[in-house]
DSSP file (Angstrom, degrees, kcal/mol; ACC not computed):
  #  RESIDUE AA STRUCTURE BP1 BP2  ACC     N-H-->O    O-->H-N    N-H-->O    O-->H-N    TCO  KAPPA ALPHA  PHI   PSI    X-CA   Y-CA   Z-CA
    1    1 A X    >>        0   0    0      0, 0.0     3,-1.0     0, 0.0     4,-0.9   0.000 360.0 360.0 360.0 -61.2    0.0    0.0    0.0
    2    2 A X  H >>  +     0   0    0      1,-0.3     4,-2.8     2,-0.2     3,-0.6   0.851 360.0  62.0 -63.2 -34.1    2.5    2.6    1.1
    3    3 A X  H 34 S+     0   0    0      1,-0.2    -1,-0.3     2,-0.2     9,-0.0   0.832 101.5  53.5 -60.8 -33.3    4.9    1.5   -1.7
    4    4 A X  H <4 S+     0   0    0     -3,-1.0    -1,-0.2     1,-0.2    -2,-0.2   0.714 115.1  39.1 -77.3 -22.6    2.3    2.6   -4.3
    5    5 A X  H << S+     0   0    0     -4,-0.9     2,-0.5    -3,-0.6    -2,-0.2   0.818 121.1  43.3 -93.8 -33.3    2.0    6.0   -2.9
    6    6 A X     <  -     0   0    0     -4,-2.8    -1,-0.3    -5,-0.2     6,-0.1  -0.960  64.6-173.0-113.6 112.1    5.7    6.6   -2.0
    7    7 A X        +     0   0    0     -2,-0.5     2,-0.6    -3,-0.1    -1,-0.1   0.656  60.9  83.7 -82.2 -15.4    8.0    5.5   -4.8
    8    8 A X     >  -     0   0    0      1,-0.2     4,-1.9     2,-0.0     5,-0.2  -0.770  61.5-157.8 -95.6 121.3   11.3    5.9   -3.0
    9    9 A X  H  > S+     0   0    0     -2,-0.6     4,-2.1     1,-0.2    -1,-0.2   0.867  96.2  53.4 -59.3 -37.7   12.4    3.0   -0.7
   10   10 A X  H  > S+     0   0    0      2,-0.2     4,-1.6     1,-0.2    -1,-0.2   0.884 107.3  49.2 -70.2 -38.9   14.6    5.3    1.2
   11   11 A X  H  > S+     0   0    0      2,-0.2     4,-2.5     1,-0.2    -1,-0.2   0.838 108.9  53.5 -69.7 -31.2   11.8    7.8    1.8
   12   12 A X  H  X S+     0   0    0     -4,-1.9     4,-2.9     2,-0.2     5,-0.3   0.906 108.5  49.9 -66.9 -41.1    9.5    5.0    3.0
   13   13 A X  H  X S+     0   0    0     -4,-2.1     4,-2.3     2,-0.2    -2,-0.2   0.861 111.1  49.1 -63.7 -33.1   12.2    3.8    5.5
   14   14 A X  H  X S+     0   0    0     -4,-1.6     4,-2.9     2,-0.2     5,-0.3   0.931 110.8  49.9 -74.5 -48.5   12.6    7.5    6.8
   15   15 A X  H  X S+     0   0    0     -4,-2.5     4,-2.8     2,-0.2     5,-0.2   0.925 113.1  47.7 -58.3 -45.4    8.7    7.8    7.2
   16   16 A X  H  X S+     0   0    0     -4,-2.9     4,-1.6     1,-0.2     5,-0.3   0.957 114.0  46.9 -52.1 -53.0    8.7    4.5    9.1
   17   17 A X  H  < S+     0   0    0     -4,-2.3     4,-0.5    -5,-0.3     6,-0.3   0.933 122.3  32.0 -53.0 -54.5   11.5    5.5   11.2
   18   18 A X  H  <>S+     0   0    0     -4,-2.9     5,-0.5     1,-0.2    49,-0.3   0.822 124.3  40.8 -83.7 -33.2   10.2    9.0   12.1
   19   19 A X  H  <5S+     0   0    0     -4,-2.8    -1,-0.2    -5,-0.3    -2,-0.2   0.501 105.3  61.6 -98.1  -1.7    6.4    8.5   12.1
   20   20 A X  T  <5S-     0   0    0     -4,-1.6     2,-0.3    -5,-0.2    -1,-0.2   0.702 122.0  -2.1 -92.2 -20.3    6.1    5.1   13.8
   21   21 A X  T   5S-     0   0    0     -4,-0.5     2,-2.0    -5,-0.3    -1,-0.2  -0.921  89.6 -83.7-153.1 170.2    7.8    6.4   17.1
   22   22 A X  T   5S+     0   0    0     -2,-0.3     2,-0.2    -3,-0.1    -4,-0.1  -0.472  73.5 153.6 -80.3  66.6    9.2    9.6   18.4
   23   23 A X      < -     0   0    0     -2,-2.0    44,-0.6    -5,-0.5     2,-0.3  -0.566  27.3-168.3-100.4 158.1   12.7    8.9   16.8
   24   24 A X  E     +A   66   0A   0     -2,-0.2     2,-0.3    42,-0.2    42,-0.2  -0.908  11.4 170.8-130.8 167.1   15.3   11.1   15.7
   25   25 A X  E     -A   65   0A   0     40,-2.3    40,-3.3    -2,-0.3     2,-0.3  -0.962  24.9-127.7-171.7 158.9   18.4   10.5   13.7
   26   26 A X     >  -     0   0    0     -2,-0.3     4,-2.5    38,-0.2     5,-0.2  -0.760  38.7 -99.3-114.9 165.2   21.3   12.0   11.9
   27   27 A X  H  > S+     0   0    0     36,-0.5     4,-2.2    -2,-0.3     5,-0.2   0.843 116.0  44.2 -47.7 -56.5   22.4   11.4    8.3
   28   28 A X  H  > S+     0   0    0      1,-0.2     4,-2.4     2,-0.2    -1,-0.2   0.899 115.0  48.2 -60.5 -44.3   25.3    8.9    8.8
   29   29 A X  H  > S+     0   0    0      1,-0.2     4,-2.4     2,-0.2    -1,-0.2   0.893 113.1  48.1 -68.1 -36.9   23.5    6.7   11.4
   30   30 A X  H  X S+     0   0    0     -4,-2.5     4,-2.5     2,-0.2     5,-0.2   0.923 110.8  51.9 -67.1 -41.2   20.4    6.6    9.2
   31   31 A X  H  X>S+     0   0    0     -4,-2.2     5,-2.2    -5,-0.2     4,-1.0   0.918 114.1  42.4 -61.1 -48.4   22.5    5.6    6.2
   32   32 A X  H  <5S+     0   0    0     -4,-2.4    -1,-0.2    -5,-0.2    -2,-0.2   0.909 114.8  51.0 -73.5 -38.2   24.2    2.8    8.1
   33   33 A X  H  <5S+     0   0    0     -4,-2.4    -2,-0.2     1,-0.2    -1,-0.2   0.899 118.2  37.7 -65.5 -37.2   20.8    1.6    9.7
   34   34 A X  H  <5S-     0   0    0     -4,-2.5    -1,-0.2    -5,-0.2    -2,-0.2   0.550 106.3-126.8 -91.4 -10.2   19.1    1.5    6.3
   35   35 A X  T  <5 +     0   0    0     -4,-1.0     2,-0.3     1,-0.2    -3,-0.2   0.948  67.7 131.9  59.8  46.1   22.3    0.2    4.4
   36   36 A X      < -     0   0    0     -5,-2.2    -1,-0.2    -6,-0.2     2,-0.2  -0.788  65.6 -93.3-122.9 162.7   21.9    3.0    2.1
   37   37 A X     >  -     0   0    0     -2,-0.3     4,-1.9     1,-0.1     5,-0.2  -0.519  31.6-122.4 -77.1 155.0   24.4    5.5    0.7
   38   38 A X  H  > S+     0   0    0      1,-0.2     4,-3.1     2,-0.2     5,-0.2   0.845 111.6  55.6 -61.0 -35.0   24.7    8.9    2.5
   39   39 A X  H  > S+     0   0    0      2,-0.2     4,-2.2     1,-0.2    -1,-0.2   0.927 106.1  47.1 -67.3 -45.5   23.8   10.7   -0.6
   40   40 A X  H  > S+     0   0    0      2,-0.2     4,-1.9     1,-0.2    -1,-0.2   0.913 116.1  46.3 -67.6 -40.5   20.5    8.9   -1.2
   41   41 A X  H  X S+     0   0    0     -4,-1.9     4,-2.7     2,-0.2     5,-0.3   0.962 111.1  53.9 -64.4 -49.2   19.5    9.4    2.5
   42   42 A X  H  X S+     0   0    0     -4,-3.1     4,-2.8     1,-0.2    -2,-0.2   0.897 107.9  49.7 -49.1 -46.4   20.5   13.1    2.3
   43   43 A X  H  X S+     0   0    0     -4,-2.2     4,-2.2     1,-0.2    -1,-0.2   0.921 112.8  44.8 -67.4 -41.0   18.3   13.7   -0.7
   44   44 A X  H  X S+     0   0    0     -4,-1.9     4,-2.2     2,-0.2    -1,-0.2   0.827 111.8  53.1 -76.8 -27.9   15.3   12.2    0.9
   45   45 A X  H  X S+     0   0    0     -4,-2.7     4,-2.3     2,-0.2     5,-0.3   0.930 110.4  49.4 -62.5 -46.6   15.9   14.0    4.2
   46   46 A X  H  X S+     0   0    0     -4,-2.8     4,-3.0    -5,-0.3    -2,-0.2   0.931 110.3  48.9 -61.1 -43.3   16.1   17.2    2.3
   47   47 A X  H  X S+     0   0    0     -4,-2.2     4,-1.7     1,-0.2    -1,-0.2   0.933 114.7  44.4 -58.1 -47.3   12.9   16.5    0.4
   48   48 A X  H  <>S+     0   0    0     -4,-2.2     6,-1.9     2,-0.2     5,-1.8   0.795 115.6  47.9 -71.8 -26.7   11.0   15.7    3.6
   49   49 A X  H ><5S+     0   0    0     -4,-2.3     3,-1.3     4,-0.2    -2,-0.2   0.919 111.9  49.4 -75.5 -45.5   12.5   18.7    5.4
   50   50 A X  H 3<5S+     0   0    0     -4,-3.0    -2,-0.2    -5,-0.3    -1,-0.2   0.842 108.9  54.0 -59.4 -34.8   11.6   21.0    2.5
   51   51 A X  T 3<5S-     0   0    0     -4,-1.7    -1,-0.3    -5,-0.2    -2,-0.2   0.592 115.4-120.2 -78.7 -13.6    8.0   19.5    2.6
   52   52 A X  T < 5S+     0   0    0     -3,-1.3    -3,-0.2    -4,-0.2    -2,-0.1   0.508  85.7 115.0  86.6   4.2    7.9   20.4    6.3
   53   53 A X  S   <S+     0   0    0     -5,-1.8    15,-2.6    -6,-0.2     2,-0.4   0.765  78.6  36.2 -81.9 -26.0    7.3   16.7    7.3
   54   54 A X  E    S-B   67   0A   0     -6,-1.9     2,-0.4    13,-0.3    -2,-0.2  -0.933  70.0-152.7-125.3 151.8   10.8   16.7    9.2
   55   55 A X  E     -B   66   0A   0     11,-2.8    11,-1.8    -2,-0.4     2,-0.4  -0.915   9.4-147.1-115.6 150.4   12.6   19.3   11.2
   56   56 A X  E     -B   65   0A   0     -2,-0.4     2,-0.4     9,-0.2     9,-0.2  -0.972  12.7-173.6-124.6 135.8   16.3   19.4   11.6
   57   57 A X  E     -B   64   0A   0      7,-2.8     7,-3.5    -2,-0.4     2,-0.5  -0.961  24.2-124.6-124.5 134.6   18.1   20.7   14.7
   58   58 A X  E     -B   63   0A   0     -2,-0.4     2,-0.5     5,-0.2     5,-0.2  -0.735  23.0-177.9 -78.8 129.4   21.8   21.3   15.1
   59   59 A X  E >   -B   62   0A   0      3,-3.3     3,-2.0    -2,-0.5     2,-0.4  -0.893  69.0 -55.8-125.3  98.4   23.3   19.4   18.0
   60   60 A X  T 3  S-     0   0    0     -2,-0.5     0, 0.0     1,-0.3     0, 0.0  -0.581 119.7 -20.5  69.9-132.0   27.0   20.5   17.9
   61   61 A X  T 3  S+     0   0    0     -2,-0.4     2,-0.4    -3,-0.1    -1,-0.3   0.402 122.6  91.4 -84.6  -1.2   28.3   19.7   14.4
   62   62 A X  E <   - B   0  59A   0     -3,-2.0    -3,-3.3   -36,-0.0     2,-0.6  -0.821  67.8-143.0-108.6 134.2   25.6   17.2   13.8
   63   63 A X  E     - B   0  58A   0     -2,-0.4   -36,-0.5    -5,-0.2     2,-0.5  -0.815  21.6-161.8 -88.5 121.9   22.2   17.9   12.1
   64   64 A X  E     - B   0  57A   0     -7,-3.5    -7,-2.8    -2,-0.6     2,-0.4  -0.911   2.7-156.2-109.0 131.5   19.5   15.8   13.9
   65   65 A X  E     +AB  25  56A   0    -40,-3.3   -40,-2.3    -2,-0.5     2,-0.3  -0.860  18.4 161.1-112.1 152.5   16.1   15.1   12.1
   66   66 A X  E     -AB  24  55A   0    -11,-1.8   -11,-2.8    -2,-0.4   -42,-0.2  -0.954  46.3 -77.8-153.9 159.2   12.8   14.2   13.6
   67   67 A X  E     - B   0  54A   0    -44,-0.6     2,-1.2   -49,-0.3   -13,-0.3  -0.325  43.9-119.8 -63.5 145.4    9.1   14.3   12.5
   68   68 A X    >   -     0   0    0    -15,-2.6     3,-2.0     1,-0.2     6,-0.2  -0.738  23.7-168.6 -89.1  99.0    7.5   17.7   12.7
   69   69 A X  T 3  S+     0   0    0     -2,-1.2    -1,-0.2     1,-0.3     6,-0.1   0.664  83.0  60.4 -67.2 -14.4    4.7   17.2   15.1
   70   70 A X  T 3  S+     0   0    0      4,-0.1    -1,-0.3    -3,-0.1     2,-0.2   0.497  75.5 113.6 -89.1  -4.7    3.2   20.6   14.1
   71   71 A X  S X  S-     0   0    0     -3,-2.0     3,-2.2     1,-0.1     4,-0.3  -0.491  75.3-125.6 -65.1 135.4    2.7   19.7   10.5
   72   72 A X  T 3  S+     0   0    0      1,-0.3     4,-0.3    -2,-0.2     3,-0.2   0.763 110.2  45.8 -55.4 -27.9   -1.0   19.5    9.6
   73   73 A X  T 3> S+     0   0    0      1,-0.2     4,-3.0     2,-0.1     5,-0.3   0.459  81.1 105.1 -94.2  -3.9   -0.6   15.9    8.2
   74   74 A X  H <> S+     0   0    0     -3,-2.2     4,-2.7     1,-0.2     5,-0.2   0.898  83.1  43.7 -49.6 -49.7    1.5   14.6   11.2
   75   75 A X  H  > S+     0   0    0     -4,-0.3     4,-2.0    -3,-0.2    -1,-0.2   0.905 115.2  48.9 -66.5 -40.3   -1.4   12.6   12.7
   76   76 A X  H  > S+     0   0    0     -4,-0.3     4,-2.2     2,-0.2    -1,-0.2   0.871 113.0  45.6 -61.0 -42.3   -2.5   11.3    9.4
   77   77 A X  H  X S+     0   0    0     -4,-3.0     4,-2.7     2,-0.2     5,-0.2   0.898 112.4  51.8 -66.2 -40.3    0.9   10.1    8.4
   78   78 A X  H  X S+     0   0    0     -4,-2.7     4,-1.6    -5,-0.3    -2,-0.2   0.874 113.0  46.5 -64.1 -35.3    1.5    8.6   11.8
   79   79 A X  H  X S+     0   0    0     -4,-2.0     4,-2.4    -5,-0.2    -1,-0.2   0.897 110.9  51.2 -69.6 -41.8   -1.8    6.7   11.4
   80   80 A X  H  X S+     0   0    0     -4,-2.2     4,-2.2     1,-0.2    -2,-0.2   0.882 110.7  48.2 -69.4 -36.4   -1.0    5.6    7.9
   81   81 A X  H  X S+     0   0    0     -4,-2.7     4,-2.0     2,-0.2    -1,-0.2   0.868 110.3  52.0 -65.0 -36.3    2.4    4.2    9.0
   82   82 A X  H  X>S+     0   0    0     -4,-1.6     4,-1.2    -5,-0.2     5,-0.9   0.858 111.4  46.0 -69.6 -37.3    0.8    2.5   11.9
   83   83 A X  H  <5S+     0   0    0     -4,-2.4    -2,-0.2     2,-0.2    -1,-0.2   0.881 110.3  54.5 -70.9 -36.6   -1.7    0.8    9.6
   84   84 A X  H  <5S+     0   0    0     -4,-2.2    -2,-0.2     1,-0.2    -1,-0.2   0.921 113.7  41.3 -60.7 -44.6    1.0    0.0    7.1
   85   85 A X  H  <5S-     0   0    0     -4,-2.0    -1,-0.2    -5,-0.1    -2,-0.2   0.729  98.3-145.3 -76.2 -21.9    2.9   -1.8    9.9
   86   86 A X  T  X5 +     0   0    0     -4,-1.2     4,-1.7    -5,-0.2    -3,-0.2   0.673  57.0 130.0  68.4  15.8   -0.3   -3.3   11.3
   87   87 A X  H  >< +     0   0    0     -5,-0.9     4,-2.8     2,-0.2     5,-0.3   0.880  63.6  54.5 -71.1 -42.4    1.0   -3.0   14.8
   88   88 A X  H  > S+     0   0    0     -6,-0.5     4,-2.6     1,-0.2     5,-0.2   0.963 114.5  40.2 -54.8 -58.0   -2.0   -1.4   16.4
   89   89 A X  H  > S+     0   0    0     -7,-0.2     4,-2.6     1,-0.2     5,-0.2   0.885 115.6  51.9 -61.2 -41.6   -4.4   -4.1   15.1
   90   90 A X  H  X S+     0   0    0     -4,-1.7     4,-2.5     1,-0.2     5,-0.3   0.937 111.8  45.9 -69.2 -44.5   -2.0   -6.9   15.9
   91   91 A X  H  X S+     0   0    0     -4,-2.8     4,-2.3     2,-0.2    -1,-0.2   0.899 112.0  50.1 -61.4 -43.4   -1.4   -5.8   19.4
   92   92 A X  H  X S+     0   0    0     -4,-2.6     4,-2.7    -5,-0.3     5,-0.2   0.951 112.9  47.5 -60.0 -48.8   -5.1   -5.2   20.2
   93   93 A X  H  X S+     0   0    0     -4,-2.6     4,-2.1     1,-0.2    -2,-0.2   0.937 113.6  46.6 -60.5 -48.0   -6.0   -8.7   18.8
   94   94 A X  H  X S+     0   0    0     -4,-2.5     4,-1.7    -5,-0.2    -1,-0.2   0.960 114.6  46.3 -63.0 -46.6   -3.3  -10.5   20.7
   95   95 A X  H  X S+     0   0    0     -4,-2.3     4,-0.5    -5,-0.3     6,-0.3   0.899 112.4  49.8 -61.7 -37.9   -4.1   -8.7   24.0
   96   96 A X  H  < S+     0   0    0     -4,-2.7     3,-0.4     1,-0.2    -1,-0.2   0.887 116.4  42.7 -69.4 -37.2   -7.9   -9.2   23.7
   97   97 A X  H  < S+     0   0    0     -4,-2.1    -1,-0.2    -5,-0.2    -2,-0.2   0.631 100.8  69.7 -85.4 -17.0   -7.4  -12.9   23.0
   98   98 A X  H  < S-     0   0    0     -4,-1.7    31,-2.2     1,-0.2     2,-0.5   0.635  95.7-129.7 -80.3 -15.4   -4.7  -13.7   25.6
   99   99 A X  S  < S+     0   0    0     -4,-0.5     2,-1.8    -3,-0.4    -1,-0.2  -0.896  73.5  17.2 113.9-138.7   -6.8  -13.3   28.7
  100  100 A X  E    S+C  126   0B   0     26,-0.5    26,-0.8    -2,-0.5     2,-0.6  -0.521  71.4 171.2 -79.8  69.3   -5.9  -11.1   31.8
  101  101 A X  E     -C  125   0B   0     -2,-1.8    24,-0.3    -6,-0.3     3,-0.1  -0.744  13.5-178.5 -82.5 119.8   -3.2   -9.0   30.3
  102  102 A X  E     +     0   0B   0     22,-2.9     2,-0.3    -2,-0.6    23,-0.2   0.900  69.2   3.9 -82.6 -44.8   -2.3   -6.2   32.6
  103  103 A X  E     -C  124   0B   0     21,-1.4    21,-2.9     2,-0.0     2,-0.4  -0.987  60.9-165.1-141.4 144.5    0.3   -4.5   30.5
  104  104 A X  E     -C  123   0B   0     -2,-0.3     2,-0.3    19,-0.2    19,-0.2  -0.998  10.0-177.1-137.3 136.9    1.6   -5.0   26.9
  105  105 A X  E     -C  122   0B   0     17,-2.2    17,-2.5    -2,-0.4     2,-0.5  -0.955  22.7-144.5-129.1 143.7    4.7   -3.5   25.4
  106  106 A X  E     +C  121   0B   0     -2,-0.3    15,-0.2    15,-0.2     2,-0.2  -0.962  36.3 171.9-100.4 130.1    6.4   -3.5   22.0
  107  107 A X  E     +C  120   0B   0     13,-2.5    13,-0.8    -2,-0.5     3,-0.5  -0.565  30.4  32.4-120.8-176.7   10.1   -3.6   22.5
  108  108 A X  S  > S-     0   0    0      1,-0.2     4,-0.9    -2,-0.2     6,-0.1  -0.421 114.0  -4.6  75.6-136.3   13.2   -4.0   20.4
  109  109 A X  H >>>S+     0   0    0      1,-0.2     5,-2.4     2,-0.2     3,-1.3   0.961 134.2  50.7 -65.6 -51.1   13.7   -2.8   16.8
  110  110 A X  H 345S+     0   0    0     -3,-0.5     3,-0.5     8,-0.4    -1,-0.2   0.797 104.1  56.4 -61.4 -28.4   10.1   -1.7   16.4
  111  111 A X  H 345S+     0   0    0     -4,-0.4    -1,-0.3     1,-0.2    -2,-0.2   0.807 111.1  46.7 -67.2 -28.3   10.2    0.3   19.6
  112  112 A X  H <<5S-     0   0    0     -3,-1.3    -2,-0.2    -4,-0.9    -1,-0.2   0.426 122.3-107.9 -93.6  -4.0   13.2    2.2   18.0
  113  113 A X  T  <5S+     0   0    0     -4,-0.7     2,-0.6    -3,-0.5    -3,-0.2   0.729  74.4 137.3  82.5  23.2   11.4    2.6   14.7
  114  114 A X      < -     0   0    0     -5,-2.4     2,-1.7    -6,-0.1    -1,-0.3  -0.895  49.2-146.2-104.7 124.0   13.4    0.1   12.8
  115  115 A X        +     0   0    0     -2,-0.6     4,-0.1     1,-0.2   -98,-0.0  -0.591  38.4 153.0 -89.5  80.4   11.4   -2.3   10.5
  116  116 A X        -     0   0    0     -2,-1.7    -1,-0.2     2,-0.3     3,-0.1   0.581  63.7-109.7 -86.4  -8.8   13.6   -5.4   11.0
  117  117 A X  S    S+     0   0    0      1,-0.2    30,-2.4    -3,-0.2     2,-0.4   0.413  91.7  91.1  92.8   3.5   10.7   -7.8   10.2
  118  118 A X  E     - d   0 147B   0     28,-0.2     2,-0.6     2,-0.0    -8,-0.4  -0.996  59.2-156.9-126.7 131.1   10.3   -9.0   13.7
  119  119 A X  E     - d   0 148B   0     28,-2.9    30,-2.8    -2,-0.4     2,-0.5  -0.936   8.5-156.7-107.9 120.1    8.1   -7.5   16.3
  120  120 A X  E     -Cd 107 149B   0    -13,-0.8   -13,-2.5    -2,-0.6     2,-0.4  -0.842  15.7-176.9-100.1 122.9    9.1   -8.2   19.9
  121  121 A X  E     -Cd 106 150B   0     28,-3.2    30,-2.6    -2,-0.5     2,-0.5  -0.926  16.4-157.4-121.9 149.1    6.2   -8.0   22.5
  122  122 A X  E     -Cd 105 151B   0    -17,-2.5   -17,-2.2    -2,-0.4     2,-0.4  -0.989  10.5-168.1-122.6 119.2    6.1   -8.3   26.2
  123  123 A X  E     -Cd 104 152B   0     28,-2.7    30,-3.4    -2,-0.5     2,-0.5  -0.911   2.5-162.8-110.5 134.7    2.9   -9.3   27.9
  124  124 A X  E     +Cd 103 153B   0    -21,-2.9   -22,-2.9    -2,-0.4   -21,-1.4  -0.959  40.2  90.7-119.8 129.6    2.5   -9.0   31.6
  125  125 A X  E     -C  101   0B   0     28,-2.2    30,-0.3    -2,-0.5     2,-0.3  -0.944  65.1 -86.5 166.5 177.8   -0.4  -10.8   33.3
  126  126 A X  E    S+C  100   0B   0    -26,-0.8   -26,-0.5    -2,-0.3    28,-0.0  -0.801  94.4   4.7-109.0 145.0   -1.6  -14.0   35.0
  127  127 A X  S    S-     0   0    0     -2,-0.3   -27,-0.3     1,-0.1    -1,-0.2   0.838  79.8-178.8  55.4  44.3   -3.1  -17.2   33.4
  128  128 A X        -     0   0    0     -3,-0.2     2,-1.6   -29,-0.1   -29,-0.2  -0.444  37.8-105.0 -78.4 153.7   -2.6  -16.1   29.8
  129  129 A X    >>  +     0   0    0    -31,-2.2     3,-0.6     1,-0.2     4,-0.6  -0.574  42.7 173.6 -83.1  88.7   -3.7  -18.3   27.0
  130  130 A X  H >> S+     0   0    0     -2,-1.6     3,-0.8     1,-0.2     4,-0.7   0.822  72.8  62.5 -66.2 -33.4   -0.4  -19.6   25.8
  131  131 A X  H >> S+     0   0    0      1,-0.2     4,-1.1     2,-0.2     3,-0.5   0.801  92.6  65.9 -64.3 -26.8   -1.9  -22.0   23.3
  132  132 A X  H <> S+     0   0    0     -3,-0.6     4,-2.2     1,-0.2    -1,-0.2   0.852  90.8  65.0 -61.9 -32.8   -3.5  -19.1   21.4
  133  133 A X  H <X S+     0   0    0     -3,-0.8     4,-1.0    -4,-0.6    -1,-0.2   0.877  98.6  52.0 -59.3 -36.9    0.0  -17.9   20.5
  134  134 A X  H <X S+     0   0    0     -4,-0.7     4,-0.5    -3,-0.5     3,-0.3   0.906 109.1  51.1 -66.1 -38.6    0.6  -21.1   18.4
  135  135 A X  H  X S+     0   0    0     -4,-1.1     4,-0.7     1,-0.2     3,-0.3   0.882 110.6  46.6 -66.5 -38.7   -2.6  -20.4   16.5
  136  136 A X  H  X S+     0   0    0     -4,-2.2     4,-3.0     1,-0.2     5,-0.3   0.615  88.3  89.1 -83.7  -9.9   -1.8  -16.7   15.6
  137  137 A X  H  X S+     0   0    0     -4,-1.0     4,-1.6    -3,-0.3    -1,-0.2   0.959  97.6  32.3 -48.0 -62.8    1.8  -17.4   14.5
  138  138 A X  H  X S+     0   0    0     -4,-0.5     4,-2.9    -3,-0.3     3,-0.3   0.953 118.5  54.5 -67.6 -49.5    0.9  -18.1   10.8
  139  139 A X  H  X S+     0   0    0     -4,-0.7     4,-2.2     1,-0.2    -1,-0.2   0.864 108.2  49.5 -58.2 -34.1   -2.0  -15.7   10.7
  140  140 A X  H  X S+     0   0    0     -4,-3.0     4,-2.4     2,-0.2     6,-0.5   0.886 110.0  48.7 -72.2 -32.0    0.0  -12.8   11.9
  141  141 A X  H  X S+     0   0    0     -4,-1.6     4,-1.9    -5,-0.3    -2,-0.2   0.905 111.2  52.0 -71.4 -39.7    2.7  -13.4    9.4
  142  142 A X  H  < S+     0   0    0     -4,-2.9    -2,-0.2     2,-0.2    -1,-0.2   0.949 115.3  41.7 -52.4 -52.0    0.1  -13.6    6.7
  143  143 A X  H  < S+     0   0    0     -4,-2.2    -2,-0.2    -5,-0.3    -1,-0.2   0.912 133.6  13.3 -71.2 -43.6   -1.5  -10.3    7.7
  144  144 A X  H  < S-     0   0    0     -4,-2.4    -1,-0.2     2,-0.2    -3,-0.2   0.379  88.7-128.4-119.5   4.3    1.5   -8.1    8.4
  145  145 A X  S  < S+     0   0    0     -4,-1.9     2,-0.3    -5,-0.3    -4,-0.2   0.840  71.4 109.9  48.4  43.5    4.4  -10.0    7.0
  146  146 A X        -     0   0    0     -6,-0.5   -28,-0.2   -27,-0.0    -2,-0.2  -0.995  69.3-118.7-145.9 147.2    6.5   -9.8   10.1
  147  147 A X  E     -d  118   0B   0    -30,-2.4   -28,-2.9    -2,-0.3     2,-0.4  -0.500  27.4-147.6 -77.3 143.5    7.5  -12.4   12.6
  148  148 A X  E     -d  119   0B   0    -30,-0.2     2,-0.4    -2,-0.2    20,-0.4  -0.977  11.2-169.7-119.2 133.9    6.2  -11.9   16.2
  149  149 A X  E     -d  120   0B   0    -30,-2.8   -28,-3.2    -2,-0.4     2,-0.4  -0.989  11.2-166.8-122.6 127.3    8.2  -12.9   19.3
  150  150 A X  E     -dE 121 165B   0     15,-1.3    15,-1.5    -2,-0.4     2,-0.5  -0.950  11.2-165.9-123.9 136.1    6.3  -12.7   22.6
  151  151 A X  E     -dE 122 164B   0    -30,-2.6   -28,-2.7    -2,-0.4     2,-0.5  -0.981  12.0-154.3-115.8 131.0    7.6  -12.9   26.1
  152  152 A X  E     -dE 123 163B   0     11,-2.3    11,-1.0    -2,-0.5     2,-0.4  -0.903  12.5-174.3-107.0 130.6    5.0  -13.5   28.9
  153  153 A X  E     -d  124   0B   0    -30,-3.4   -28,-2.2    -2,-0.5     7,-0.1  -0.928  28.5-104.3-115.8 147.3    5.9  -12.3   32.3
  154  154 A X        -     0   0    0      5,-0.5   -28,-0.2    -2,-0.4     5,-0.1  -0.320  22.5-121.6 -65.5 151.8    3.9  -12.8   35.4
  155  155 A X  S    S+     0   0    0    -30,-0.3     2,-0.7   -31,-0.1    -1,-0.1   0.890  99.5  73.0 -56.2 -42.5    1.8  -10.1   37.0
  156  156 A X  S >  S-     0   0    0      1,-0.2     3,-1.8   -31,-0.1    -2,-0.2  -0.694  72.1-154.9 -78.7 113.3    3.9  -10.4   40.2
  157  157 A X  T 3  S+     0   0    0     -2,-0.7    -1,-0.2     1,-0.3    -2,-0.1   0.704  91.9  66.8 -58.5 -18.4    7.2   -9.0   39.7
  158  158 A X  T 3  S+     0   0    0      1,-0.2     2,-1.2     2,-0.1    -1,-0.3   0.813  86.9  72.7 -71.7 -26.3    8.5  -11.3   42.5
  159  159 A X    X   +     0   0    0     -3,-1.8     3,-0.7     1,-0.2    -5,-0.5  -0.746  61.0 168.0 -93.5  87.9    7.8  -14.3   40.3
  160  160 A X  T 3   +     0   0    0     -2,-1.2    -1,-0.2     1,-0.2    -3,-0.1   0.269  50.0  91.1 -86.9   5.2   10.7  -13.8   37.8
  161  161 A X  T 3   +     0   0    0      2,-0.0    -1,-0.2    -8,-0.0    -2,-0.0   0.606  61.4 165.6 -87.1  -6.7   10.5  -17.3   36.1
  162  162 A X    <   -     0   0    0     -3,-0.7     2,-0.5     1,-0.1    -9,-0.2   0.576  41.4 -96.9  11.9 159.6    8.0  -16.1   33.4
  163  163 A X  E     -E  152   0B   0    -11,-1.0   -11,-2.3     2,-0.0     2,-0.5  -0.905  33.2-157.1-103.8 128.3    7.3  -18.1   30.3
  164  164 A X  E     -E  151   0B   0     -2,-0.5     2,-0.4   -13,-0.2   -13,-0.2  -0.913  11.4-179.2-108.8 131.7    9.1  -17.2   27.2
  165  165 A X  E     +E  150   0B   0    -15,-1.5   -15,-1.3    -2,-0.5     2,-0.3  -0.980   7.8 176.7-127.2 120.7    7.7  -18.0   23.8
  166  166 A X        +     0   0    0     -2,-0.4   -17,-0.1   -17,-0.2   -46,-0.0  -0.836  56.3  45.6-122.2 160.0    9.7  -17.1   20.7
  167  167 A X              0   0    0     -2,-0.3   -18,-0.2   -30,-0.0    -1,-0.2   0.659 360.0 360.0  86.2  18.3    9.1  -17.8   17.1
  168  168 A X              0   0    0    -20,-0.4   -19,-0.3    -3,-0.2   -28,-0.2   0.481 360.0 360.0 -84.4 360.0    5.5  -16.7   17.3
């Protein structure tokens, strides 16, 4: 979907990075993270900054970029990126079906705004439906084309033995 609206793969990576979370980045770190040339990243950063979607701030000798939260389309782009990633719907479905989830977190690369292809979740609660995770493994990958790894921790922080389920 997003690929048909935005033709530059580098621009898509930048939009995902900056609009999926409150991330910031500078040219060289972004080029390294995306495995792209600094020139292609610079061109897209300049285009997005000129369009007002990103703001650049000087931190010493480094120019740091982040999403412009004051842009009129900030909320719409954030929602579109979220739908593209499918994380909101995924998180909501898993949490609703798991049982007594007290807290749910997305951690790892996605929490940093990096689309690595794997979503790491932590669920905190008691007596959660572990069997359900086996069922959703294939369905989740079909829907959002991302692997999901879930770690279940007990509600009581004193019980540190938690159940780990990976490869979901």
